[in-house]
C-alpha positions in Angstrom: 73.6 150.0 93.4 73.3 146.0 92.7 70.7 144.7 92.1 69.2 141.9 93.9 68.7 138.4 91.9 64.7 137.3 92.1 65.6 133.6 92.5 61.9 133.0 93.6 60.2 134.9 91.0 62.6 132.7 88.2 61.6 129.4 89.8 58.2 130.6 89.1 58.7 132.0 85.9 60.6 128.3 85.1 57.3 126.4 86.7 55.2 128.1 84.9 55.5 126.9 81.5 55.9 123.0 83.2 54.5 121.4 80.1 57.7 122.9 77.9 59.9 121.4 81.1 58.6 118.4 81.3 58.5 118.2 76.6 62.4 119.1 77.6 63.3 116.2 79.9 61.0 113.8 78.0 63.5 114.6 75.2 66.0 114.2 77.1 65.2 110.7 78.7 64.6 109.3 75.3 67.6 110.5 74.2 69.7 109.4 77.9 68.4 105.8 77.2 69.4 105.9 73.6 73.3 106.4 74.5 72.9 104.8 77.6 72.0 101.4 75.4 74.7 102.3 73.1 77.4 102.8 75.3 79.5 100.1 76.0 80.1 98.3 79.3 83.9 98.8 80.6 85.6 96.5 83.1 88.5 97.1 85.3 90.6 94.2 86.6 93.5 95.2 88.8 96.3 93.6 90.5 98.5 95.0 93.4 101.9 94.3 94.2 105.2 95.5 95.9 109.0 95.4 94.7 111.8 94.7 96.1 114.0 97.7 95.8 117.8 97.8 96.1 119.1 100.3 98.1 122.2 102.4 97.3 123.0 103.8 100.1 122.2 104.1 103.8 122.0 106.7 106.6 121.1 110.2 106.9 119.5 110.6 103.5 117.7 107.6 103.7 115.9 108.3 106.9 115.2 111.7 105.5 113.2 110.3 102.3 111.6 108.4 104.5 110.2 111.0 107.0 109.5 113.0 103.5 107.8 110.2 102.3 105.4 110.0 105.9 104.1 113.4 105.0 103.2 112.2 101.3 106.1 114.2 99.6 109.1 111.9 97.4 112.7 113.1 97.6 113.5 110.1 95.2 115.2 108.6 98.4 113.8 105.4 98.0 113.9 104.6 94.1 116.5 106.7 93.0 118.8 106.2 95.4 119.6 103.0 94.2 121.8 101.8 91.4 118.8 101.0 89.7 117.3 102.8 86.2 114.2 101.2 86.0 112.4 102.1 89.2 108.3 102.2 90.1 107.7 105.5 89.6 108.8 104.6 85.9 106.6 102.4 86.0 104.1 104.0 84.0 106.1 105.1 80.7 107.5 101.6 81.1 103.4 100.4 80.5 102.3 102.8 78.0 105.9 102.3 75.4 104.9 101.0 72.2 107.2 97.8 72.5 105.5 96.5 75.7 102.0 97.0 74.2 102.8 95.4 71.0 103.9 92.0 72.5 100.8 91.9 74.3 98.3 91.7 70.8 99.9 87.9 70.7 98.3 86.9 74.6 95.7 84.2 74.6 92.7 84.9 75.8 89.3 83.3 76.9 86.2 85.3 76.5 83.3 85.2 79.1 81.6 83.6 76.7 84.5 80.3 76.4 85.8 81.6 73.1 89.3 81.4 72.3 91.4 83.6 70.7 94.3 87.0 70.2 94.1 89.4 72.4 94.2 91.5 69.1 91.7 89.5 67.3 89.4 89.9 70.8 89.3 93.8 70.2 89.3 93.7 66.4 86.5 91.4 66.9 84.3 91.7 69.7 85.2 95.8 70.2 81.1 97.6 70.1 81.5 101.0 68.8 78.7 103.7 70.0 76.6 104.3 67.4 77.3 108.0 67.0 81.2 106.9 66.1 80.3 105.1 63.5 80.0 107.9 60.5 83.2 108.7 61.9 84.2 104.5 61.5 82.5 104.7 57.9 84.7 107.8 56.7 87.9 106.3 57.5 86.6 102.7 56.7 86.0 104.7 52.9 89.9 106.4 53.3 91.4 103.2 54.1 89.9 101.5 51.2 90.9 104.3 49.1 94.0 104.0 50.1 94.1 100.2 49.4 93.4 100.7 46.0 96.5 102.7 45.3 98.7 101.0 47.7 101.1 98.0 46.9 99.6 94.8 48.0 100.3 93.8 51.6 101.9 96.9 53.2 97.6 97.7 54.5 95.7 96.0 57.3 96.5 94.8 60.9 99.2 91.9 60.6 102.9 91.3 62.0 102.7 94.3 63.5 106.6 96.7 63.2 107.1 98.7 66.6 109.4 101.1 64.0 106.6 101.6 61.8 102.7 101.2 62.0 99.7 101.4 60.4 96.9 103.9 60.9 94.8 100.8 62.2 97.5 99.3 64.1 98.2 103.2 65.6 94.6 103.0 66.9 94.6 99.9 68.2 98.1 100.4 70.1 96.6 103.8 71.4 93.4 102.5 72.5 95.1 99.7 74.9 97.5 102.0 76.1 94.5 104.2 77.5 93.3 101.2 78.4 95.9 100.3 80.9 96.8 102.2 84.4 99.9 102.1 86.9 99.2 104.4 90.1 102.4 104.2 92.5 102.3 104.5 95.9 105.0 107.2 96.7 105.0 106.6 100.5 104.9 102.8 100.4 106.2 102.2 96.5 102.7 99.8 96.3 102.2 99.4 92.6 98.3 99.5 91.2 98.4 97.9 87.5 95.0 97.8 85.7 93.2 97.8 82.1 89.8 98.2 81.4 88.3 96.0 79.0 84.6 95.6 77.6 84.8 91.7 78.8 86.0 91.0 82.4 87.8 87.8 82.1 89.8 89.5 79.4 90.1 92.0 81.6 91.8 89.6 84.4 93.7 87.7 82.6 95.0 91.3 80.8 96.1 92.4 84.0 97.7 89.1 85.1 100.1 89.5 81.9 100.5 92.9 82.6 102.3 92.0 86.2 103.9 88.6 85.0 105.4 90.3 81.8 106.5 93.5 84.0 108.2 91.4 86.9 109.7 89.4 84.1 111.3 92.8 82.3 112.9 93.9 85.3 114.3 90.9 86.2 116.1 90.1 82.7 117.1 94.1 83.2 118.3 93.5 86.7 120.0 90.3 86.1 121.5 91.2 82.8 125.3 92.0 83.6 124.7 89.2 85.9 123.6 86.6 83.3 126.6 87.9 81.1 129.1 87.3 83.5 127.6 84.0 84.1 127.9 82.7 80.4 131.4 84.4 80.2 132.5 82.2 83.3 130.8 79.4 82.0 132.4 79.1 77.9 135.8 80.1 80.2 134.9 77.1 82.3 134.3 74.8 79.5 137.6 75.6 77.7 139.8 75.5 80.6 138.4 71.6 81.2 139.3 70.9 77.5 142.8 72.1 78.5 142.7 70.4 81.9 141.3 67.0 80.1 144.2 67.7 77.3 147.1 68.1 79.5 145.7 65.2 81.4 145.5 63.2 78.5 149.1 64.3 77.5 150.6 63.1 81.2 148.7 59.4 81.3 149.9 59.1 77.4 153.7 59.7 78.2 153.8 58.3 82.1 152.5 54.9 80.3 155.1 55.1 77.1 157.9 55.5 79.7 157.6 53.6 83.0 160.6 51.4 82.7 163.0 55.0 81.5 165.4 55.8 84.2 166.8 58.4 82.4 166.5 61.8 84.3 165.8 64.1 80.8 162.5 61.7 81.0 161.8 61.9 84.4 162.2 66.0 84.1 159.6 65.9 81.1 157.1 63.9 83.0 157.1 65.9 86.0 157.0 68.8 83.9 153.8 67.5 82.6 152.1 66.9 85.9 152.9 70.5 87.0 151.0 71.7 83.8 148.4 69.0 84.2 147.8 70.3 87.4 148.1 73.6 86.6 145.5 73.7 84.2 143.1 71.7 87.1 144.1 74.8 89.2 142.4 77.3 86.8 139.7 74.8 86.4 138.9 75.0 89.6 139.3 78.3 90.4 136.5 78.9 87.2 134.1 76.9 88.2 134.0 79.1 91.6 133.9 81.7 90.1 130.5 80.1 88.0 128.7 79.2 91.1 129.7 82.6 92.3 128.2 84.1 89.0 124.8 82.1 89.2 124.3 83.0 92.6 124.7 86.8 91.9 121.7 86.0 89.1 120.3 84.8 91.9 120.8 87.6 93.9 120.1 90.4 91.6 116.6 88.9 90.5 114.1 90.9 92.1 111.2 89.5 94.5 107.6 91.2 93.8 105.0 90.5 96.9 101.4 90.4 95.3 99.2 91.5 97.7 96.0 91.8 95.4 96.0 88.9 92.6 93.9 89.7 89.8 90.0 88.9 89.8 87.4 88.6 87.3 85.2 92.3 88.0 81.4 91.2 88.4 80.7 95.8 88.4 81.1 97.6 84.9 83.9 100.1 85.9 82.6 103.2 83.4 79.5 105.2 83.9 76.5 103.8 85.0 73.6 103.7 82.9 71.1 105.3 85.1 73.9 108.0 85.6 73.9 108.5 82.1 70.0 108.8 81.7 70.0 111.4 84.5 72.6 113.1 83.4 70.8 114.0 80.0 67.1 115.2 81.9 69.6 117.3 84.4 70.5 118.5 81.5 67.4 118.7 79.7 65.8 120.8 82.5 69.2 123.4 82.3 68.3 124.2 78.8 64.5 124.7 79.9 66.0 126.9 82.4 68.0 128.8 80.0 65.4 129.1 77.2 63.0 130.4 79.7 65.3 132.7 81.4 67.3 134.1 79.0 67.1 133.6 75.1 63.3 134.0 74.9 63.1 137.1 77.1 66.1 138.0 75.1 63.9 137.3 71.9 61.1 138.8 73.1 63.0 142.4 73.9 64.3 142.1 70.4 60.9 141.7 68.8 59.5 144.5 70.8 62.6 146.9 70.1 61.5 145.8 65.9 57.6 146.7 66.4 58.5 150.1 68.0 60.9 151.4 65.2 58.4 150.0 62.6 56.0 152.3 64.7 58.0 155.2 64.8 
């Protein structure tokens, strides 16, 4: 038969040793205050935008995709039906890529104190490290100095980053930035929420605005890559056809001027030939000029439009765990440790001591 748990008796047993409970909670409060004061505050800024999607197919499949989206399901209709290889669902992977993160380090930011510096300098100089991580930092610094003694000059430290080969320091900073960037996609509406966390609220707002600007530039460059290549090609042909037309025009004009009084049929025939050639060159030039205008219109057509629903603003409240919650967590944890000590550890030790005394008496 399963014995019932005497909760009231257990509670009385715990409260009977209330002085020890107070000591545990006092120690927990002290530790909680120390940890809370040494935990840096992080501020999260975010921006919300809706991208323009290029639909590659219409009809029943799109209707089914819309119906599935209303129930929170993603059949790949809105993003994947498009002929676009970079659709919103892979934007988080884009933000996490090293090639996207490294150019962010050169962005100029202004801290809340008015200091102007690059984002990399801000991370290296202004980031506060909790005291419990400093021993690890000291060890890493000692190892780094040892490596620098044995390494060739100019091969260590944070300088101009090479995405193909990062140093240990550079890789740590890239990983830290990667962890601070967030990107959530609403599958129903494809609305994008971009966020970044930073100890400085103003830097967080500047960087999240930079993220959305660079995302738009990246997607625009990708979408219009083929159209811009066509535009450059037709522009080159336009220049060549224009030069050919001007050359033919000059040849015709020179021949006509020098043979104004000529009455020979052969001369008139050659003049007509030059005129026809000039007209042909002009027709080619005119057609290519039309293609250039069409290519430019195609670039504009392929340029995506992003609607910013919520702009970046400087956050006033930190997004990290409040210090009061950290203090409360340590107090509750210390009280739980007291309960474990009174109900489990202390009775077990007393039982073990009793068994040892019994064996000694035998």
